[in-house]
C-alpha positions as CSV (number, residue, x, y, z in Angstrom):
1,X,39.3,-40.5,-74.2
2,X,36.2,-41.5,-72.5
3,X,35.4,-39.6,-69.3
4,X,35.3,-42.2,-66.6
5,X,34.2,-39.7,-63.9
6,X,31.2,-41.1,-62.1
7,X,28.1,-39.0,-62.7
8,X,26.2,-38.2,-59.5
9,X,22.6,-39.1,-59.4
10,X,20.2,-36.4,-58.3
11,X,19.1,-36.7,-54.6
12,X,15.6,-37.9,-54.3
13,X,13.1,-35.3,-53.5
14,X,11.9,-35.2,-49.9
15,X,8.3,-36.2,-49.5
16,X,6.2,-33.2,-48.6
17,X,3.7,-33.3,-45.7
18,X,0.9,-35.7,-46.2
19,X,-2.7,-34.6,-46.6
20,X,-3.4,-35.5,-43.0
21,X,-0.5,-33.3,-41.8
22,X,-1.6,-30.4,-44.0
23,X,-5.0,-30.7,-42.5
24,X,-3.6,-30.6,-39.0
25,X,-1.6,-27.4,-39.8
26,X,-4.7,-25.7,-41.1
27,X,-6.7,-26.4,-37.9
28,X,-7.5,-23.3,-35.9
29,X,-5.8,-24.5,-32.7
30,X,-6.7,-21.3,-30.8
31,X,-10.3,-21.5,-31.7
32,X,-10.5,-25.2,-30.7
33,X,-8.9,-24.4,-27.3
34,X,-11.3,-21.5,-26.7
35,X,-14.3,-23.6,-27.7
36,X,-13.1,-26.4,-25.4
37,X,-12.7,-24.0,-22.5
38,X,-16.1,-22.5,-23.2
39,X,-17.8,-25.9,-23.2
40,X,-16.0,-26.8,-20.0
41,X,-17.0,-23.6,-18.2
42,X,-20.6,-23.8,-19.3
43,X,-20.7,-27.4,-18.0
44,X,-19.3,-26.3,-14.7
45,X,-21.8,-23.5,-14.4
46,X,-24.8,-25.6,-15.3
47,X,-23.8,-28.6,-13.2
48,X,-22.9,-26.4,-10.2
49,X,-26.1,-24.3,-10.4
50,X,-28.3,-27.4,-10.9
51,X,-26.8,-29.2,-7.9
52,X,-27.1,-26.1,-5.7
53,X,-30.7,-25.4,-6.6
54,X,-31.7,-29.0,-6.2
55,X,-30.3,-29.3,-2.6
56,X,-33.1,-30.3,-0.2
57,X,-31.4,-28.3,2.6
58,X,-29.8,-25.2,1.2
59,X,-28.1,-22.3,3.0
60,X,-30.3,-19.8,1.2
61,X,-34.1,-19.6,0.7
62,X,-35.8,-17.4,-1.8
63,X,-35.3,-14.3,0.4
64,X,-31.7,-15.3,0.9
65,X,-31.0,-15.3,-2.8
66,X,-32.8,-11.9,-3.1
67,X,-30.5,-10.6,-0.4
68,X,-27.4,-11.8,-2.3
69,X,-28.6,-10.1,-5.5
70,X,-29.4,-6.8,-3.6
71,X,-25.9,-6.9,-2.0
72,X,-24.3,-7.6,-5.4
73,X,-26.1,-4.7,-7.1
74,X,-25.2,-2.4,-4.3
75,X,-21.5,-3.2,-4.2
76,X,-21.5,-3.4,-8.0
77,X,-22.7,0.2,-8.0
78,X,-19.5,1.3,-6.1
79,X,-17.4,-0.7,-8.5
80,X,-19.1,1.0,-11.4
81,X,-18.3,4.5,-10.1
82,X,-14.7,3.5,-9.6
83,X,-14.5,1.8,-13.0
84,X,-15.7,5.0,-14.7
85,X,-12.6,6.8,-13.2
86,X,-10.4,4.1,-14.7
87,X,-12.1,4.3,-18.1
88,X,-12.1,8.1,-18.3
89,X,-8.3,8.2,-17.8
90,X,-7.7,5.3,-20.2
91,X,-9.9,6.9,-22.8
92,X,-7.7,10.0,-22.9
93,X,-4.2,8.8,-21.9
94,X,-4.4,5.1,-22.7
95,X,-2.9,4.3,-19.3
96,X,-4.2,2.4,-16.3
97,X,-4.2,4.6,-13.2
98,X,-3.6,1.9,-10.6
99,X,-3.5,4.6,-7.9
100,X,-7.2,5.2,-8.4
101,X,-8.1,2.9,-5.5
102,X,-6.0,5.0,-3.1
103,X,-7.8,8.1,-4.4
104,X,-11.0,6.4,-3.4
105,X,-9.5,5.5,0.0
106,X,-8.2,9.1,0.7
107,X,-11.7,10.7,0.5
108,X,-13.5,8.0,2.5
109,X,-10.9,7.9,5.3
110,X,-10.7,11.7,5.6
111,X,-14.4,12.0,5.9
112,X,-14.4,9.5,8.8
113,X,-13.1,12.1,11.2
114,X,-16.0,14.4,10.4
115,X,-18.4,11.5,10.7
116,X,-17.0,10.6,14.1
117,X,-17.3,14.2,15.3
118,X,-20.8,14.5,14.1
119,X,-21.7,11.2,15.8
120,X,-20.2,12.3,19.1
121,X,-22.1,15.6,19.0
122,X,-25.4,13.9,18.0
123,X,-25.6,15.9,14.7
124,X,-25.4,12.7,12.7
125,X,-28.8,11.6,13.9
126,X,-30.4,15.0,14.4
127,X,-29.7,16.2,10.8
128,X,-28.9,13.0,8.8
129,X,-29.5,14.4,5.4
130,X,-27.2,17.4,6.0
131,X,-24.6,15.2,7.6
132,X,-24.6,12.8,4.7
133,X,-24.2,15.7,2.2
134,X,-21.3,17.1,4.2
135,X,-19.6,13.7,4.3
136,X,-20.1,13.4,0.5
137,X,-18.6,16.9,-0.1
138,X,-15.6,16.2,2.1
139,X,-14.8,12.9,0.5
140,X,-15.3,14.1,-3.0
141,X,-13.2,17.2,-2.5
142,X,-10.3,15.3,-0.9
143,X,-10.3,12.6,-3.6
144,X,-10.6,15.1,-6.4
145,X,-7.6,17.1,-4.9
146,X,-5.5,13.9,-4.6
147,X,-6.3,12.9,-8.2
148,X,-5.4,16.3,-9.6
149,X,-2.1,16.4,-7.6
150,X,-1.3,12.9,-8.8
151,X,-1.8,13.9,-12.4
152,X,0.3,17.1,-12.0
153,X,3.2,15.5,-10.1
154,X,3.4,11.9,-11.2
155,X,1.8,11.6,-14.7
156,X,2.2,14.8,-16.6
157,X,6.1,14.8,-16.7
158,X,5.9,11.2,-18.1
159,X,3.2,11.9,-20.8
160,X,5.6,11.3,-23.7
161,X,7.3,8.3,-22.1
162,X,6.8,4.7,-23.1
163,X,3.6,3.2,-21.8
164,X,5.3,1.0,-19.3
165,X,6.8,3.9,-17.4
166,X,3.5,5.6,-16.4
167,X,2.2,2.1,-15.4
168,X,5.1,1.5,-13.0
169,X,4.7,5.1,-11.7
170,X,1.0,4.5,-11.0
171,X,1.9,1.4,-9.0
172,X,4.5,3.3,-7.1
173,X,2.0,6.1,-6.5
174,X,-0.4,3.6,-5.1
175,X,2.0,2.4,-2.5
176,X,3.1,5.9,-1.7
177,X,-0.5,7.0,-1.0
178,X,-1.2,3.9,1.1
179,X,1.8,4.5,3.4
180,X,1.3,8.3,3.5
181,X,-2.3,7.9,4.8
182,X,-1.2,5.1,7.1
183,X,1.3,7.6,8.6
184,X,-1.4,10.4,8.8
185,X,-4.3,8.3,10.1
186,X,-2.8,5.1,11.6
187,X,-2.7,1.5,10.6
188,X,-5.8,0.2,12.4
189,X,-9.3,-0.1,10.9
190,X,-11.9,2.4,12.2
191,X,-15.6,1.8,12.4
192,X,-17.5,4.3,10.3
193,X,-20.5,5.8,12.2
194,X,-23.8,5.9,10.2
195,X,-27.1,7.7,10.9
196,X,-29.7,5.6,12.6
197,X,-32.1,6.5,9.8
198,X,-30.1,4.2,7.5
199,X,-30.6,1.2,9.7
200,X,-33.2,-1.5,9.0
201,X,-34.7,-3.0,5.9
202,X,-37.3,-1.9,3.4
203,X,-39.5,-4.1,1.2
204,X,-39.9,-2.9,-2.3
205,X,-42.4,-4.8,-4.4
206,X,-41.9,-7.8,-2.2
207,X,-38.1,-7.6,-2.4
208,X,-36.4,-7.1,1.0
209,X,-33.5,-4.6,0.8
210,X,-31.4,-2.7,3.4
211,X,-31.8,1.0,3.5
212,X,-28.1,1.6,3.0
213,X,-28.3,-0.5,-0.2
214,X,-31.2,1.6,-1.5
215,X,-29.2,4.8,-0.9
216,X,-26.1,3.3,-2.5
217,X,-28.0,2.1,-5.6
218,X,-30.0,5.3,-6.1
219,X,-27.0,7.6,-5.5
220,X,-24.7,5.6,-7.8
221,X,-27.4,5.5,-10.6
222,X,-27.8,9.3,-10.3
223,X,-24.1,9.9,-10.5
224,X,-23.6,7.6,-13.5
225,X,-26.4,9.3,-15.4
226,X,-25.0,12.7,-14.6
227,X,-21.6,11.6,-15.9
228,X,-23.1,10.2,-19.1
229,X,-25.0,13.4,-19.7
230,X,-22.0,15.5,-18.9
231,X,-19.8,13.8,-21.4
232,X,-22.4,13.9,-24.1
233,X,-23.9,17.3,-23.6
234,X,-21.3,19.7,-22.2
235,X,-18.4,21.5,-23.9
236,X,-15.9,19.9,-21.5
237,X,-17.3,16.4,-22.3
238,X,-16.9,17.0,-26.0
239,X,-13.4,18.2,-25.4
240,X,-12.6,15.0,-23.5
241,X,-13.9,12.9,-26.3
242,X,-11.9,14.8,-28.9
243,X,-8.7,14.6,-26.9
244,X,-9.3,10.9,-26.5
245,X,-9.4,10.6,-30.3
246,X,-6.4,12.7,-31.2
247,X,-4.5,15.1,-28.9
248,X,-2.6,16.8,-31.7
249,X,-5.6,17.6,-33.8
250,X,-7.6,18.7,-30.7
251,X,-4.8,21.1,-29.9
252,X,-4.9,22.5,-33.4
253,X,-8.7,23.0,-33.1
254,X,-8.1,25.2,-30.0
255,X,-8.8,22.7,-27.2
256,X,-6.6,23.1,-24.2
257,X,-5.3,19.5,-23.9
258,X,-3.7,19.9,-20.4
259,X,-6.8,21.5,-19.0
260,X,-8.9,18.7,-20.4
261,X,-6.7,16.0,-18.9
262,X,-6.8,17.7,-15.5
263,X,-10.6,17.9,-15.8
264,X,-10.7,14.2,-16.5
265,X,-8.7,13.3,-13.4
266,X,-10.8,15.7,-11.3
267,X,-14.0,14.1,-12.5
268,X,-12.6,10.6,-11.8
269,X,-11.5,11.7,-8.3
270,X,-14.9,13.2,-7.7
271,X,-16.6,9.9,-8.6
272,X,-14.1,8.0,-6.5
273,X,-14.8,10.1,-3.4
274,X,-18.6,9.5,-3.9
275,X,-17.9,5.8,-4.3
276,X,-15.9,5.8,-1.1
277,X,-18.8,7.1,1.0
278,X,-21.2,4.6,-0.6
279,X,-18.7,1.9,0.1
280,X,-18.5,2.7,3.8
281,X,-22.3,2.8,3.9
282,X,-22.2,-0.9,2.9
283,X,-19.2,-2.0,5.0
284,X,-19.0,0.6,7.8
285,X,-15.2,0.5,8.1
286,X,-12.2,2.5,6.8
287,X,-8.5,1.7,6.8
288,X,-5.5,2.8,4.8
289,X,-5.5,-0.4,2.7
290,X,-9.2,-0.3,1.9
291,X,-8.8,1.0,-1.7
292,X,-6.5,-1.7,-3.1
293,X,-9.0,-4.6,-3.6
294,X,-12.0,-2.4,-4.7
295,X,-9.6,-0.7,-7.1
296,X,-8.5,-4.0,-8.7
297,X,-12.2,-5.1,-8.9
298,X,-13.1,-1.8,-10.5
299,X,-10.4,-2.3,-13.1
300,X,-11.8,-5.8,-13.7
301,X,-15.3,-4.2,-14.1
302,X,-13.8,-1.7,-16.6
303,X,-12.2,-4.5,-18.7
304,X,-15.4,-6.5,-18.5
305,X,-17.6,-3.7,-19.8
306,X,-15.0,-2.4,-22.3
307,X,-12.3,-0.2,-21.0
308,X,-12.6,3.3,-22.5
309,X,-16.4,2.9,-22.7
310,X,-18.2,4.8,-19.9
311,X,-21.5,2.9,-20.3
312,X,-19.5,-0.4,-20.4
313,X,-17.8,0.5,-17.1
314,X,-21.2,0.9,-15.4
315,X,-22.5,-2.3,-16.9
316,X,-19.3,-4.1,-16.0
317,X,-19.4,-2.9,-12.4
318,X,-23.0,-4.1,-11.8
319,X,-22.4,-7.4,-13.4
320,X,-19.2,-8.0,-11.4
321,X,-21.0,-7.1,-8.2
322,X,-23.8,-9.6,-8.9
323,X,-21.4,-12.4,-10.0
324,X,-19.2,-11.8,-7.0
325,X,-22.1,-12.0,-4.5
326,X,-24.1,-14.8,-6.1
327,X,-21.6,-16.8,-8.0
328,X,-19.6,-18.6,-5.2
329,X,-22.8,-19.8,-3.5
330,X,-24.7,-20.7,-6.7
331,X,-21.8,-22.6,-8.3
332,X,-20.0,-24.1,-5.4
333,X,-22.5,-24.9,-2.7
334,X,-23.7,-27.9,-4.7
335,X,-20.2,-29.3,-4.7
336,X,-20.0,-29.0,-0.9
337,X,-17.1,-26.5,-1.1
338,X,-16.6,-25.1,2.4
339,X,-17.1,-21.3,2.9
340,X,-17.7,-20.3,-0.7
341,X,-18.1,-16.7,0.4
342,X,-14.3,-16.7,0.9
343,X,-13.9,-17.3,-2.9
344,X,-15.4,-14.0,-4.1
345,X,-11.9,-12.7,-5.2
346,X,-11.5,-15.9,-7.2
347,X,-14.7,-15.1,-9.0
348,X,-13.6,-11.5,-9.7
349,X,-10.2,-12.4,-11.1
350,X,-11.5,-15.4,-13.0
351,X,-13.9,-13.1,-14.8
352,X,-10.9,-10.8,-15.6
353,X,-8.9,-13.7,-17.1
354,X,-11.9,-15.0,-19.1
355,X,-12.7,-11.7,-20.6
356,X,-9.1,-11.1,-21.6
357,X,-9.1,-14.6,-23.3
358,X,-12.4,-14.6,-25.0
359,X,-13.2,-10.9,-25.6
360,X,-10.3,-8.6,-24.9
361,X,-12.4,-5.5,-25.9
362,X,-15.0,-6.2,-23.3
363,X,-18.8,-6.7,-23.6
364,X,-19.4,-3.3,-25.2
365,X,-16.1,-3.0,-27.0
366,X,-14.9,-4.6,-30.2
367,X,-14.0,-8.3,-29.9
368,X,-10.3,-7.7,-30.4
369,X,-9.9,-4.1,-29.3
370,X,-6.3,-3.1,-29.1
371,X,-5.2,0.4,-28.4
372,X,-1.6,1.3,-29.4
């Protein structure tokens, strides 16, 4: 008998993507978006700067722009010292010590009471060099002590924990230190007395600059150079670099890992204490909350330069200070934006976002640096 069962015809093959669709799928979308953002940002910078510099009546003359640059370099020097503390800790533990701004605050605020006493007795103006050295020593000693205690109590027990745990602990330690010093010293801001010898302005090669800015820039440069030489030339510095590469191998080679980590925190606290004194030289005020914003800016500077890179932290701090001081006026005054000075934080955090988008490793790091 003949089989009258209907034979099913094979389903037609679905048409694959067209050549145009395949071309779209091969397009580097991320690269296109980044290029578009880059072009847009460059256009904004060029148009804004051109409009500002072409204004017939501008807020700033030539000396005004020089003052902005001097101010940016001076405040960038303090950010650089703070950023080095961030980058030292990250280079060894691969964690961000968000309590570092409060370490900075602790030294500066504690030294205020000695500065006030010396001002009341007249010692501050009779012996300004000795007085400044004493203030530096007090601030650096307090900040170094706080940093070491912080490592011992808050971070060492969590050294083997997932990376998110020390990060949350650091944020908690930041709030704890803020409120602790608020309880010790009060919630109000205090005017920091300075020696009369630091008042006034100098003119260096035709460039007007305040004496406090000269002291800040020179002191920060000396400390940054000393740190670089310390890391490169001393046994402790070599140990720090070795522990940053591999803790287990370093321990097998006879390096005391715990001692090296404590030394790292101590050095970071030492630099934060010095940065605190230089910061009050510029702003003449202390309060319990004074470390939060500079700490975030210093973290931005560390990311900008390449976190984990000491030289990059210094470069990032200086660049951030100049961008922050000059950028709002240079880019926004031509657009008639009111009070561009109030947008300095916008500049700082915009730089952080742009660096993370375009070059996560920072200026002196690898383009796509990623530490596990």
